[in-house]
Kinemage of the C-alpha trace (Angstrom):
@kinemage 1
@onewidth
@group {chain A} dominant
@subgroup {mainchain}
@vectorlist {calphas} color= white
{ca unk a 1} P 74.640 98.830 97.962
{ca unk a 2} L 75.622 100.833 101.037
{ca unk a 3} L 79.249 100.318 101.984
{ca unk a 4} L 80.535 100.534 105.591
{ca unk a 5} L 82.964 103.425 105.154
{ca unk a 6} L 84.644 104.619 108.373
{ca unk a 7} L 86.860 107.599 107.603
{ca unk a 8} L 87.996 107.831 111.232
{ca unk a 9} L 90.153 104.728 110.733
{ca unk a 10} L 93.495 105.597 109.159
{ca unk a 11} L 95.555 102.514 108.321
{ca unk a 12} L 99.334 102.668 108.140
{ca unk a 13} L 100.211 102.009 104.484
{ca unk a 14} L 103.692 100.953 103.346
{ca unk a 15} L 104.278 100.815 99.574
{ca unk a 16} L 106.765 98.637 97.685
{ca unk a 17} L 107.349 99.506 94.010
{ca unk a 18} L 108.471 96.696 91.692
{ca unk a 19} L 110.436 98.289 88.866
{ca unk a 20} L 110.311 95.244 86.584
{ca unk a 21} L 106.496 95.258 86.398
{ca unk a 22} L 105.611 98.790 87.572
{ca unk a 23} L 103.503 97.184 90.310
{ca unk a 24} L 102.986 98.634 93.772
{ca unk a 25} L 102.458 96.155 96.612
{ca unk a 26} L 101.061 97.389 99.913
{ca unk a 27} L 101.443 96.388 103.529
{ca unk a 28} L 98.318 97.737 105.240
{ca unk a 29} L 98.582 97.826 109.034
{ca unk a 30} L 95.915 98.297 111.672
{ca unk a 31} L 97.037 101.467 113.552
{ca unk a 32} L 95.929 99.942 116.858
{ca unk a 33} L 97.630 96.554 116.621
{ca unk a 34} L 100.443 94.664 114.895
{ca unk a 35} L 98.081 93.029 112.381
{ca unk a 36} L 98.337 93.737 108.662
{ca unk a 37} L 97.339 92.691 105.161
{ca unk a 38} L 99.408 92.423 101.987
{ca unk a 39} L 97.763 93.656 98.787
{ca unk a 40} L 98.904 92.656 95.262
{ca unk a 41} L 102.243 90.930 95.835
{ca unk a 42} L 104.821 90.182 93.121
{ca unk a 43} L 106.775 87.029 92.293
{ca unk a 44} L 109.819 87.631 90.079
{ca unk a 45} L 110.175 85.838 86.755
{ca unk a 46} L 112.832 85.850 84.055
{ca unk a 47} L 110.450 84.688 81.349
{ca unk a 48} L 113.127 84.168 78.707
{ca unk a 49} L 115.088 81.906 81.040
{ca unk a 50} L 112.042 80.254 82.624
{ca unk a 51} L 113.336 81.188 86.076
{ca unk a 52} L 111.224 82.219 89.071
{ca unk a 53} L 112.711 83.970 92.118
{ca unk a 54} L 111.387 85.842 95.157
{ca unk a 55} L 113.384 89.029 95.692
{ca unk a 56} L 110.310 91.294 95.828
{ca unk a 57} L 108.480 88.982 98.209
{ca unk a 58} L 111.539 88.625 100.412
{ca unk a 59} L 111.657 92.409 100.842
{ca unk a 60} L 108.071 92.323 102.110
{ca unk a 61} L 108.903 89.473 104.469
{ca unk a 62} L 111.915 91.339 105.830
{ca unk a 63} L 109.864 94.467 106.575
{ca unk a 64} L 107.034 92.523 108.165
{ca unk a 65} L 109.421 90.586 110.395
{ca unk a 66} L 111.436 93.693 111.266
{ca unk a 67} L 108.247 95.462 112.348
{ca unk a 68} L 106.946 92.444 114.237
{ca unk a 69} L 103.726 92.307 112.218
{ca unk a 70} L 101.175 89.515 111.911
{ca unk a 71} L 99.691 88.915 108.460
{ca unk a 72} L 95.931 88.324 108.496
{ca unk a 73} L 95.269 88.567 104.750
{ca unk a 74} L 97.036 88.349 101.404
{ca unk a 75} L 94.672 90.102 98.995
{ca unk a 76} L 94.539 90.012 95.197
{ca unk a 77} L 92.524 92.883 93.743
{ca unk a 78} L 92.075 90.817 90.548
{ca unk a 79} L 93.791 88.221 88.360
{ca unk a 80} L 96.700 90.287 87.120
{ca unk a 81} L 97.906 89.978 83.527
{ca unk a 82} L 101.187 91.849 83.982
{ca unk a 83} L 102.843 90.228 86.992
{ca unk a 84} L 102.831 86.970 88.921
{ca unk a 85} L 101.482 86.784 92.462
{ca unk a 86} L 103.731 85.631 95.308
{ca unk a 87} L 100.746 84.801 97.544
{ca unk a 88} L 101.565 81.112 98.275
{ca unk a 89} L 105.209 81.918 99.024
{ca unk a 90} L 104.198 84.695 101.407
{ca unk a 91} L 101.557 82.533 103.044
{ca unk a 92} L 104.096 79.780 103.646
{ca unk a 93} L 106.486 82.255 105.302
{ca unk a 94} L 104.034 84.522 107.106
{ca unk a 95} L 100.594 82.899 107.306
{ca unk a 96} L 97.385 84.732 106.472
{ca unk a 97} L 94.443 83.918 104.216
{ca unk a 98} L 94.539 84.476 100.450
{ca unk a 99} L 91.469 86.355 99.207
{ca unk a 100} L 90.104 87.353 95.801
{ca unk a 101} L 86.754 88.311 94.275
{ca unk a 102} L 84.234 85.506 93.742
{ca unk a 103} L 84.207 86.161 89.984
{ca unk a 104} L 87.586 84.399 89.870
{ca unk a 105} L 85.481 81.460 88.712
{ca unk a 106} L 84.666 83.346 85.490
{ca unk a 107} L 88.384 83.899 84.891
{ca unk a 108} L 89.180 80.265 85.625
{ca unk a 109} L 86.521 79.033 83.236
{ca unk a 110} L 87.624 81.406 80.456
{ca unk a 111} L 91.350 80.802 80.697
{ca unk a 112} L 91.009 77.156 81.640
{ca unk a 113} L 89.821 76.762 78.043
{ca unk a 114} L 92.497 79.050 76.588
{ca unk a 115} L 95.281 77.063 78.272
{ca unk a 116} L 93.571 73.715 77.642
{ca unk a 117} L 93.609 72.824 81.320
{ca unk a 118} L 92.401 69.350 82.187
{ca unk a 119} L 89.661 68.348 84.566
{ca unk a 120} L 92.156 68.373 87.427
{ca unk a 121} L 92.178 72.193 87.264
{ca unk a 122} L 89.408 73.293 89.607
{ca unk a 123} L 87.308 76.182 88.331
{ca unk a 124} L 85.498 76.861 91.593
{ca unk a 125} L 87.962 79.269 93.220
{ca unk a 126} L 88.999 76.615 95.732
{ca unk a 127} L 92.679 77.556 95.327
{ca unk a 128} L 91.886 80.671 97.410
{ca unk a 129} L 90.955 80.804 101.091
{ca unk a 130} L 88.221 83.421 100.650
{ca unk a 131} L 86.060 84.570 97.733
{ca unk a 132} L 84.637 88.048 98.291
{ca unk a 133} L 81.215 89.225 97.163
{ca unk a 134} L 80.337 92.893 96.701
{ca unk a 135} L 80.225 94.521 100.125
{ca unk a 136} L 81.786 91.630 102.040
{ca unk a 137} L 83.714 92.721 105.121
{ca unk a 138} L 86.764 91.212 106.778
{ca unk a 139} L 89.042 92.160 109.654
{ca unk a 140} L 92.693 93.228 109.736
{ca unk a 141} L 93.312 93.103 113.441
{ca unk a 142} L 90.582 95.359 114.875
{ca unk a 143} L 90.199 97.263 111.604
{ca unk a 144} L 87.303 96.453 109.278
{ca unk a 145} L 87.879 96.289 105.523
{ca unk a 146} L 85.375 95.715 102.730
{ca unk a 147} L 85.451 94.645 99.106
{ca unk a 148} L 83.748 96.693 96.389
{ca unk a 149} L 82.956 94.897 93.120
{ca unk a 150} L 84.419 96.917 90.233
{ca unk a 151} L 84.342 94.937 86.950
{ca unk a 152} L 85.386 96.333 83.585
{ca unk a 153} L 89.130 95.779 83.384
{ca unk a 154} L 88.385 92.124 84.183
{ca unk a 155} L 85.193 90.411 85.400
{ca unk a 156} L 86.785 89.739 88.815
{ca unk a 157} L 88.149 93.152 89.822
{ca unk a 158} L 87.518 94.487 93.321
{ca unk a 159} L 88.586 97.640 95.127
{ca unk a 160} L 89.401 97.031 98.791
{ca unk a 161} L 88.516 99.819 101.204
{ca unk a 162} L 90.133 99.985 104.631
{ca unk a 163} L 89.096 102.990 106.707
{ca unk a 164} L 90.078 106.138 104.800
{ca unk a 165} L 92.177 104.172 102.270
{ca unk a 166} L 91.052 102.399 99.097
{ca unk a 167} L 93.238 100.046 97.055
{ca unk a 168} L 92.131 100.478 93.477
{ca unk a 169} L 93.792 97.568 91.700
{ca unk a 170} L 93.643 98.367 87.986
{ca unk a 171} L 90.281 100.147 88.155
{ca unk a 172} L 92.064 103.512 88.190
{ca unk a 173} L 95.551 104.869 87.599
{ca unk a 174} L 96.926 108.181 88.852
{ca unk a 175} L 94.979 111.165 87.458
{ca unk a 176} L 97.498 111.705 84.645
{ca unk a 177} L 97.441 107.965 83.850
{ca unk a 178} L 93.685 107.624 83.549
{ca unk a 179} L 92.261 104.116 83.519
{ca unk a 180} L 93.108 100.534 82.610
{ca unk a 181} L 92.404 98.715 79.375
{ca unk a 182} L 89.176 96.760 78.891
{ca unk a 183} L 89.989 94.495 75.939
{ca unk a 184} L 90.918 91.309 77.792
{ca unk a 185} L 88.294 88.512 77.665
{ca unk a 186} L 85.388 89.612 79.832
{ca unk a 187} L 86.458 93.248 79.922
{ca unk a 188} L 83.929 95.990 79.216
{ca unk a 189} L 84.508 99.740 78.960
{ca unk a 190} L 80.986 100.637 80.045
{ca unk a 191} L 81.303 98.459 83.132
{ca unk a 192} L 84.649 100.063 83.946
{ca unk a 193} L 83.133 103.551 83.765
{ca unk a 194} L 80.338 102.472 86.108
{ca unk a 195} L 82.868 100.908 88.480
{ca unk a 196} L 84.974 104.062 88.527
{ca unk a 197} L 81.882 106.089 89.385
{ca unk a 198} L 81.281 103.766 92.363
{ca unk a 199} L 84.821 104.390 93.574
{ca unk a 200} L 84.484 108.146 93.072
{ca unk a 201} L 81.322 108.098 95.196
{ca unk a 202} L 83.529 107.422 98.228
{ca unk a 203} L 84.257 110.487 100.392
{ca unk a 204} L 86.418 113.073 98.605
{ca unk a 205} L 89.225 112.756 101.148
{ca unk a 206} L 89.540 108.980 100.684
{ca unk a 207} L 93.143 108.057 99.971
{ca unk a 208} L 93.382 106.055 96.734
{ca unk a 209} L 96.323 103.703 96.221
{ca unk a 210} L 97.170 102.505 92.706
{ca unk a 211} L 98.369 99.022 91.742
{ca unk a 212} L 100.497 100.369 88.874
{ca unk a 213} L 102.202 103.550 87.775
{ca unk a 214} L 104.276 104.203 84.663
{ca unk a 215} L 105.408 107.782 85.245
{ca unk a 216} L 103.584 109.483 82.335
{ca unk a 217} L 105.580 112.221 80.587
{ca unk a 218} L 108.677 111.327 82.570
{ca unk a 219} L 107.413 112.257 86.035
{ca unk a 220} L 108.552 110.337 89.107
{ca unk a 221} L 106.621 107.199 90.026
{ca unk a 222} L 103.591 107.906 92.236
{ca unk a 223} L 100.896 105.716 93.746
{ca unk a 224} L 98.744 107.765 96.129
{ca unk a 225} L 96.010 110.261 95.270
{ca unk a 226} L 92.497 111.077 96.506
{ca unk a 227} L 88.946 110.690 95.286
{ca unk a 228} L 88.698 114.487 94.975
{ca unk a 229} L 91.806 114.633 92.769
{ca unk a 230} L 90.512 111.867 90.524
{ca unk a 231} L 87.118 113.502 90.114
{ca unk a 232} L 88.721 116.791 89.147
{ca unk a 233} L 91.746 115.752 87.124
{ca unk a 234} L 91.625 112.156 85.866
{ca unk a 235} L 92.337 112.455 82.160
{ca unk a 236} L 89.845 109.712 81.206
{ca unk a 237} L 86.902 110.278 83.557
{ca unk a 238} L 87.505 113.512 85.495
{ca unk a 239} L 85.701 116.798 85.070
{ca unk a 240} L 82.360 115.157 84.312
{ca unk a 241} L 83.361 113.205 81.200
{ca unk a 242} L 80.421 111.147 79.968
{ca unk a 243} L 80.045 107.395 79.868
{ca unk a 244} L 79.655 107.463 76.076
{ca unk a 245} L 82.821 109.505 75.611
{ca unk a 246} L 84.733 107.170 77.906
{ca unk a 247} L 83.578 104.051 76.038
{ca unk a 248} L 84.554 105.589 72.698
{ca unk a 249} L 87.976 106.683 73.938
{ca unk a 250} L 88.720 103.465 75.819
{ca unk a 251} L 87.705 101.216 72.900
{ca unk a 252} L 89.792 103.164 70.393
{ca unk a 253} L 92.766 103.314 72.756
{ca unk a 254} L 92.663 99.609 73.593
{ca unk a 255} L 92.777 98.691 69.899
{ca unk a 256} L 96.236 100.302 69.745
{ca unk a 257} L 97.741 98.492 72.741
{ca unk a 258} L 100.032 95.478 72.614
{ca unk a 259} L 99.611 92.593 75.052
{ca unk a 260} L 101.435 92.796 78.412
{ca unk a 261} L 104.757 90.999 78.127
{ca unk a 262} L 103.974 88.673 81.047
{ca unk a 263} L 100.326 87.924 80.248
{ca unk a 264} L 100.944 84.240 79.358
{ca unk a 265} L 102.670 83.214 82.604
{ca unk a 266} L 100.686 85.647 84.753
{ca unk a 267} L 97.262 84.292 83.896
{ca unk a 268} L 98.276 80.663 84.362
{ca unk a 269} L 99.805 81.355 87.769
{ca unk a 270} L 97.373 83.946 89.110
{ca unk a 271} L 94.195 82.009 88.344
{ca unk a 272} L 95.739 79.356 90.621
{ca unk a 273} L 96.238 81.839 93.494
{ca unk a 274} L 99.948 82.148 92.670
{ca unk a 275} L 100.778 78.465 92.263
{ca unk a 276} L 102.867 77.527 89.218
{ca unk a 277} L 101.178 74.766 87.175
{ca unk a 278} L 102.949 71.440 86.760
{ca unk a 279} L 103.252 68.840 84.013
{ca unk a 280} L 102.252 65.178 84.335
{ca unk a 281} L 105.507 64.444 86.171
{ca unk a 282} L 104.939 67.212 88.722
{ca unk a 283} L 107.520 69.590 87.253
{ca unk a 284} L 106.699 73.338 87.125
{ca unk a 285} L 105.651 74.075 83.559
{ca unk a 286} L 103.988 76.928 81.677
{ca unk a 287} L 102.112 76.699 78.368
{ca unk a 288} L 102.077 79.135 75.452
{ca unk a 289} L 98.766 78.961 73.562
{ca unk a 290} L 99.246 80.001 69.921
{ca unk a 291} L 96.733 82.616 68.770
{ca unk a 292} L 94.690 81.875 71.889
{ca unk a 293} L 94.372 85.299 73.492
């Protein structure tokens, strides 16, 4: 696959860090127009209280309105297991199309069974406005973006490349953070290594933007690096580390990790493009499968 990289295009990137989930949401603006995309938004949840609010999304809305921007796309890099998407709320307020990788259907089929969803739950990705295949292009104003298929963390992960910027989702963390886990259903450490190599084949000066950062060893939160920095310094794959060594490390490391605290609500909401499921009376309702994940 040859990807349409155009390093002469330099999008304006605004980052919003969500402290509760260590997620970074991006507003990606065409430098030659007022058009933009939102990547990996966050909806707030107090899981213990069963309460959903929209403070993080409202901050995005305020910036977009203050800057006079037009939203063309609301992109999900994958079905997140550690935060809930605010895509429908943002779409209602700002417009734009909601897009995700076409392998969302694999996620829907897998977790439709886990959460015992009925036949009314569509497993064809129809909750989203666009399902991207590897190499698909789309426009943000006059700026072309493309989706790169990068499975491993989940079967539906994609990195979105816009000019000289790439939005890595959970395929990579900052160099001192390494890589994401691969032990969720459908995850595969070998596939993740291969996907990371695809990303690191982009030009060295490509700006890489992370979806999460946890400030390893007490450093300040960061979210931007480069392909060159990852190739040289990433603690899991940098410096020529082999595929076999990565698989061994990643498998052993994943066996020690606990589940993300918001995995149960996140999967139910995010496989529906950010919509909260309802009970038979139409009331918002989440399920907790026992020993199901």
